[in-house]
C-alpha positions in Angstrom: 42.3 96.7 85.2 41.0 94.3 87.9 40.7 95.5 91.5 43.6 94.4 93.8 42.7 91.7 96.3 43.9 92.7 99.8 46.3 90.3 101.6 44.4 89.0 104.6 46.7 88.7 107.7 46.8 85.6 109.8 47.8 86.4 113.5 50.1 83.6 114.5 51.6 82.4 117.8 55.0 83.7 119.0 57.3 80.9 120.1 61.1 81.0 120.4 61.3 84.3 118.4 59.3 82.8 115.5 55.7 83.1 114.4 54.4 79.6 113.8 50.8 78.6 113.2 49.3 76.3 115.8 50.4 72.7 115.3 46.8 71.7 115.3 46.1 73.9 112.3 43.2 75.5 114.1 42.2 79.2 114.0 39.4 81.5 115.1 38.0 84.8 113.7 38.5 88.1 115.5 37.7 91.4 113.9 37.6 89.7 110.5 41.1 88.3 111.0 42.2 84.7 111.5 44.0 84.1 114.8 45.8 80.9 115.6 44.1 78.7 118.2 46.9 77.3 120.4 46.9 73.7 121.5 48.4 72.0 124.6 51.3 70.9 122.3 51.9 74.6 121.4 52.0 75.4 125.2 54.6 72.7 125.8 56.7 73.9 122.9 56.5 77.5 124.3 57.8 76.2 127.7 60.7 74.4 125.9 61.6 77.7 124.2 61.3 79.7 127.4 63.5 77.3 129.3 66.2 77.4 126.6 66.3 81.2 126.9 66.7 81.4 130.7 70.4 81.0 130.9 71.2 83.7 128.4 68.6 86.2 129.5 69.2 85.7 133.3 73.0 85.9 132.6 72.8 89.2 130.7 73.7 92.3 132.6 70.9 94.2 134.2 72.0 97.2 132.2 71.6 95.3 129.0 68.1 94.1 129.9 67.2 97.7 130.7 68.5 98.7 127.3 66.3 96.1 125.5 63.1 97.0 127.4 63.7 100.7 126.5 64.2 99.6 122.8 60.8 97.9 123.1 59.3 101.2 124.2 60.9 102.9 121.2 59.6 100.4 118.7 56.1 100.4 120.3 56.1 104.2 120.1 56.8 104.0 116.3 53.9 101.6 115.8 51.4 103.6 117.8 49.0 104.2 114.9 48.9 100.4 114.1 47.6 99.7 117.6 45.1 102.5 117.3 43.8 101.0 114.0 43.2 97.7 115.9 41.0 99.6 118.4 43.5 100.3 121.2 42.9 103.8 122.5 45.8 106.1 121.9 46.2 107.1 125.5 46.5 103.4 126.3 49.3 102.9 123.8 51.1 105.9 125.3 50.6 104.4 128.8 52.0 101.1 127.6 55.1 102.8 126.1 55.6 104.7 129.4 55.3 101.4 131.4 58.1 99.8 129.4 60.3 102.8 130.1 59.4 102.6 133.8 60.3 98.9 134.1 63.5 99.5 132.0 64.6 101.9 134.6 64.3 99.3 137.4 66.6 96.7 135.7 69.8 97.8 137.3 68.3 99.1 140.5 66.4 96.2 141.9 69.6 94.4 143.1 70.6 97.5 145.0 67.2 98.1 146.5 66.4 94.5 147.4 69.8 93.1 147.9 73.0 94.1 149.8 74.9 93.5 153.0 73.0 92.3 156.1 74.1 93.2 159.6 75.2 90.1 161.5 77.0 89.4 164.7 80.4 87.9 164.0 83.4 88.2 161.7 81.4 87.6 158.5 80.0 89.4 155.5 76.4 88.3 154.9 75.3 89.2 151.4 71.9 88.8 149.8 71.1 89.2 146.1 67.9 88.7 144.1 67.8 86.2 141.3 65.2 85.3 138.7 62.8 82.5 139.4 63.0 81.0 135.9 60.2 80.2 133.5 57.0 82.1 134.4 53.5 81.3 132.8 51.2 84.4 132.6 47.5 84.6 132.0 47.0 88.1 130.6 44.1 90.3 131.7 41.3 90.9 129.2 41.3 94.7 129.6 43.0 97.0 129.1 44.2 94.7 126.3 47.7 96.3 125.6 48.4 98.0 128.9 47.4 94.9 130.9 49.6 92.7 128.8 52.6 94.9 129.2 51.9 95.2 132.9 52.3 91.4 133.4 55.1 90.8 130.9 57.6 93.6 131.7 57.9 93.0 135.4 58.6 89.3 134.8 61.3 89.7 132.2 63.1 92.8 133.5 64.5 90.7 136.4 65.7 87.9 134.1 62.7 85.5 134.0 61.4 84.2 130.7 57.6 84.0 130.1 54.9 82.0 128.3 51.9 84.3 128.0 48.3 83.0 127.4 46.8 86.1 125.8 43.2 87.1 126.3 41.1 85.2 123.7 39.0 88.4 123.2 41.9 90.7 122.4 44.5 88.7 120.6 45.3 91.1 117.8 47.0 93.6 120.1 48.8 90.8 121.8 50.3 89.4 118.6 51.1 92.9 117.3 53.0 93.4 120.5 54.9 90.2 119.8 55.8 91.7 116.5 57.3 94.7 118.3 59.2 92.4 120.7 60.6 90.4 117.7 62.2 93.6 116.3 63.4 95.0 119.6 66.7 93.0 120.2 64.8 90.7 122.7 66.4 87.2 122.4 64.1 84.6 121.0 62.3 82.6 123.7 62.3 85.3 126.4 58.7 86.0 125.6 56.4 83.4 124.1 52.8 84.2 123.3 49.8 81.8 122.9 46.4 82.9 121.5 43.2 80.9 121.9 41.4 79.4 124.8 42.7 80.0 128.3 40.9 76.9 129.5 43.0 74.8 127.1 46.5 76.2 127.5 46.5 77.5 131.2 46.0 74.0 132.8 48.9 72.7 130.8 51.1 75.5 131.9 50.0 75.2 135.6 50.8 71.5 135.6 54.0 71.7 133.7 57.0 70.6 135.7 59.4 73.0 133.9 57.4 76.1 134.8 58.6 77.7 138.0 55.8 80.2 138.6 52.4 81.2 137.3 50.7 84.6 137.3 46.9 84.2 137.2 46.3 88.0 136.7 43.8 87.6 133.9 41.8 84.6 135.3 38.3 85.9 135.9 36.6 82.5 136.5 37.0 81.6 140.2 36.6 77.9 139.5 39.3 77.9 136.9 41.6 79.9 139.2 41.1 77.3 141.9 41.8 74.5 139.5 45.0 76.2 138.3 46.2 76.8 141.8 45.7 73.2 142.6 47.6 72.1 139.6 50.4 74.4 140.4 50.5 73.2 144.1 51.2 69.7 142.9 54.7 70.7 141.7 55.3 73.6 144.2 55.0 76.5 141.8 55.0 80.0 143.0 51.4 81.4 142.3 50.4 85.0 141.8 46.6 85.1 142.4 44.1 86.7 140.0 43.6 90.5 140.3 40.2 91.9 141.1 37.9 92.7 138.2 38.1 96.5 139.1 41.9 96.5 139.3 43.3 99.8 137.9 46.1 98.9 135.5 46.7 102.6 134.8 47.8 103.4 138.4 51.3 103.2 139.8 52.4 99.5 139.3 54.7 99.5 142.2 57.4 96.8 142.6 55.3 93.9 143.8 55.0 92.1 140.5 58.8 92.2 140.1 59.7 91.1 143.6 57.1 88.3 143.6 59.0 86.6 140.8 62.4 86.9 142.4 64.3 84.5 144.8 66.8 86.0 147.2 70.1 84.0 147.6 72.3 84.7 150.7 76.0 83.9 151.1 78.4 84.2 154.1 82.0 85.2 153.7 84.6 85.5 156.5 86.1 88.9 157.2 89.8 89.4 157.7 93.0 90.0 155.8 
């Protein structure tokens, strides 16, 4: 009997809820696995998918979004050993699960904490409510590979935004495996889109794209690249979250800053009276 030949996995992109190869046909090798090398065209396709998903995701109830984020945590917990096999420390996987749960709990609380009635002089109600910004491009941090990725995706989507993520080129296996978790977690297609490959190739396209409303440069370590991306974003008035320091502690209390930075507050006036 001949020995069985193992099936070699190809780690593909995650766009619109599907796993396509790069339209360029390119790939690169990481830990003896083939990983798709995203092109500028793939980045544009991901933005189209993210924009198409905005209305449904932003229009979902906060309670429903919280349920889905909690489901992601459940599915991630069930695939813990798979991430460990990829080299992600077990305690990091546990922290990533806990972070999904933490953000899930905020889904229906943010409007109460950061919205409400404002005291005004006059016979009016003045009400403010936070709303999602729209499509957010995210450059994921290099390390910790899984926890850092969750820490930039979860705060963006819990409030109703959709995202296009440029994963760290040195840690794509955990990123695509997380995309497989998302694909089986009731998350609508297009809410999260993930590109693997060169940040220098995909991030400039996302920064300059007119249909991207904000960009999070959390994982940009090159100061020159960060400046270039900020300049591209400024040309179309994108909201920009600047890179985090190299020594940033992703294991600490995440706070609400990443959520509120990607919200817009809308205020309405309504006359009082019977």
